N, C-alpha and C positions, 0 to 999 in steps of 0.2 A: 318497671314491670319486668316479670320473671322468663321471660317469651326466649326459646332457643332459637338462634338463629341458625337455617340451614337444616333444621331440624325434621324428617320425614317418618313418623313411626310406620304409616303403612309400607313404605320401601323397606325398612328393618324386616319387620313380620311376614311380608310377602316372599321375601328372600330365605327367611328362616323356617316358616312351614314345610318349603320344598324338602327338607330333611325328615319330614314325619311320615309315618306309614301311611296310605291312603285314607282311613277310618279316622286317623288320629286328625287327619287335615282336615277333613269334612267336619268332625265333632266340634273341633277349636274353631272354625270360622264361623259356623252356625251359631255356637253359643258365642261368641263374642260379635257375632254381627259384620264379619269382614268380608266383602263382595258377597254378602247374603245379608237376609234380615235374621234377626235374632232370632233364636230358637228355643224350646224348653227342651229339657231332657225328652219327654215322650215325643213331641215331634221329631226330634232327629231318631228317637228310637224307631219310630213308625217306618222312616225312610230308610233304615237301615234293617230294618225287620230285627231288632235287639233288644232288650229290655233297659227300663231306666236306668238299673243298676250298671248293667254293661256299659252304658253310654257314660254313664259317672266313672267309672274305673278307664275309659278309654280317655275320657277330656283329663283325667288326672295325670295319666301317664304321659300324654302329647304336652300339657304344661310343662310337667318336669323335665321332658326331653328339651322345650323352647328354653325353659330358664339356663339349664347348663350352657345352652348353645350361646344365647344373648349375652349371657354374664361374662363368656371366653370373649366372644366375639366384638361385643359391643361396649366395651369397657370405657371407652370415653365418652359415649352418651348419656351411659347411665351416672357416672362422674357428675355430666352436666346438669342432668333432670336433678340428680341429688343436693348439687347445689344451688340449683335454680328453687327448690323445694326450700332449703335454710335460707335463701336471701326472701322468700315469701312468708315467714315464720314458722314453718315447718307444717303447715296444715292447709287443707283447701276441700271445696265441697266439690263434687262429682261435676255438678254442672258448670264450673269455671275452668276445668283444668285445661280445654281448649283455648280459652282467651289468656291463660296464665304460660301455657308452656308451648304453644306452637305460634309458628310464621304466621302473619294474616292471610298468607295466600292459601292456607292449610285450615284455618280457624273453621269455616264451615264446612269441611269435607267428612262424611259421616266415615269413611274408611281410615281415615286420618285418627278421627276421635277415638275410635272403636279401638284402632291399633294401639293407640296411646294408652286406654283403659287396660289392654292386655298386659303392655309393658309393664305398667303400674303393678299389676298382679305377679309378674315375674320376680320384681325385684324386692328380695327379702328385707332390705332397709324401710321399706314404706309399708304401712298397715291400714287396711282398709276399715273405714269407718262404716259401719252397718248403720242403716236408715232405722231410727226406733222414734217414740212417741216426742222424746225431746230434742233428736239430733236428726239432720239432713246426713245422707249418704256424702262421703268424703273419703278422703286420704290424709295419714300424719306420717311424719317421721316415726321411725322406732324408737328414738331418742325423747321424743315427745309424749306426754302420756295422757291418754283420755278422760283420766280421772282429774288432773289438772284444769282440762280444758271444760269438762261440764262445772268444777267448782268454782272456774271464775265466770262462766255466764249464770251459775245460782245466784252469786254473789250479785253479779249485775242487778241479775231481774229483780230481787228483792229489793235492792237500792232502786230501782225505778220505779218500782210499785209504791212507793214512798214521796218520790219527787214529782209524779205524775208528769212527767212532759221530757222529751229528748234531751240528752245532754251529749258532750263531746268525751269522748274515750278519756281524755285527760282527766275530767272530772272524776271519772268512776276510779281511776287510777290513783287520785289524789285520797277518796276516798276509801280506800283498800290499798295501805301501802304495800302491803306482800306481795301484790300484782307486779309489783316493779321489778321484781325479779326478771319476768317475761319481756323478752324481745316486743315493741311497738308492732311489728309486722304480724307476729303471733296474736297477739291480742286484737288488732283489728280485723283478722281472718275470722275471729270467733261468732259474729253475726251472721256470717256465712254458712256455718255448718250447725246454727241453733235455730231450733223452732220456737224458742222464746223470747228470743231478742233480734232486732234487725237495724240495719243500717240504713240512714234516709241518702237521699240524694244529696244532701248537703254536707253527707258526714257525720250526722248526729247518731247517737244510739238510743233505741227506742224499745219498747214492747211491741211483739208480734201481732198482739192482740187490741193494740189500738189503731181504730179505723183510719187517723189522720196519717198516722206512718206506713201501714200496712192494708190498703183498703181491698173489702172482698167484695162489696156489691156497687150496684152503679153508683147510688148516691154518696156513697163513702169517696167513692172513685172522682166523684164531681167536687169533692170537699178538697180531696187531695189536690187536683189539678189548680184549684182555683188559689188556695192558700199558698201553692208553690210560683203562681204566678204573680201573687200579689197585686193584682190590679182586675177588674170587671172583664168579662169575656162575654162573647157571642155563643150562643149555645153551640151552633156549627162548629167553632175554635174549640168549644169544651171536648165534644165530642171526637174531634180529630186529635184533641191532645190525650184523651184516654188511651185511643188508639195507638198513638206514637211511644205511650209509656211502656205498651206492653205488659200489665200488672199480672195476666195470666193467660194468655193468648187467646182469650174470649172476644168476639166481635162486639160492635157496640152501634147502635141505631140512634141516628140525632133524633127520631120521635120520641125515642125512651128517654135518653137523656133530657128532652126537654117536656116530657112529662113529670120526671123526677124533681128536675128546678121546680116545677111550679107546687108539686107536692109536698116539699119537706121545706120547713120554714128556717131554717138556716140560710136560704137563699132568697135575693130581694132581686124582683125584675126593675130594673134602674133605666131601660130604654129600650128601644124596639129590639127583643128578642137579648137583650142583653143582660147577665146577670152578675151580682155582686154577692160577698158574704157580709150576714146581718151583721157579724161581730166587727165589722169595720166602721160601725156607725151609721150603715143606710137602714132605712126603716120603711114597710110596706106603705103601699098607698099611691093613687096619682098624683100626678103633677099638682092638682088643684090641692092635695092632702097635704104636699110637701111645703106648697106656699103659705097656708092656713099656719100650722105647725112653726114656721120661719118668724109669720107676724104675730104670733100669738105672745111673742116675747117682746114685741118690739110695737107698744102703744103709741109712741108718736109716729110709727110709719117708717118707710125704707122708701128710697129712691127706686125705679125701676133698674135701674143698673146694679144696687146692689140687690136687689131681690133674683135678680138673675144669676148673679154670682153665687150664692147662696144655694141656688137650687140647683146649680151645674154640678157643684159638689156633690150631690146625692143621687142626681139623675143625668143620663145621659141623653138628653131630648135637643131638638131645636130651640134656639132664643124666642124663634116667633111663637113655639106652642105655648112658652111662660108667658108670654106677652097678651097674647090672644085670653088666657085664664083671668090675668089680670084686668082686663079692658071688658070682657062680656060676664064674669059671674058676677051675680050681685053681691055675694057677700063680702066683696072688696068696696071700698071708697077710695077717692081720689082725694089728695091732700094739696092744694096747688097745684104746678105745672105738671111736677113728675116724681108725687110721693104717694104711697099708696096704703092703706091699713084695714085692717077688720072692721067690718060695721058694727 
């Protein structure tokens, strides 16, 4: 990780803004959300009874003064920030700056995060990546070009469309030998600033449009969770896993999850409230249907023990449920002491 131990951006900014005029201090603090909520130019202008353009001028002048002060007085911390940037590939998304650069104790602190953002604005060696149709907002070292990043992302996206499955970054670099000139840390960060590609939990790269790697609705989130677990789950546990995954911050209701499981034929009920993916080899139907399908290929019959074993591979039910079906349903006939076949 690139974390900078002992680094408190808020402490630095809190001290630096004291050197500003009152209006400059208020505008900068309000615009960057330091000891305040983020405010627009218009909102700050109304409070100070000044025009948007005048607020913009005050902000620009305040930032110029802060840049001079911080570059002169905080060169050690700036060097550490630039070094951390270099070690993390020279690029990062805006959403990741706290986790990448702040000590654990500061990661969830709003003033620390907003002060870090402000310090990034003041460092001339850093370039802001503006949010566009293809890119998330973020930051880059001036020595790294946005053009290079976009070219790599586009190459990978085109190849993934052909592959139709997520792959490891090494596979993509092998496909494009010209990308090997970049540091692996830089390449690893590209999915975080791209809207075209994403990195999965297991480190593979896929297209953001694929629901199996970047789910948007409840059904796709269910599929994602089950596919990740690699085993059947109760719908209560599926709902909890979706909540813990924090896909988009939206809440999830168990009843909604259950309804979507019932409605989507990718999912199969294999026990009381327990669901699996059909692609794992599970089929729809009751325990009776499963026993029938098993015995269809066994004209000579099977022992009750073997039937139970086969059914349990496809359904999570009690052994007695299977035996009761064998003993009471008229479509089965008993052969000898412990074999059953279809009539």
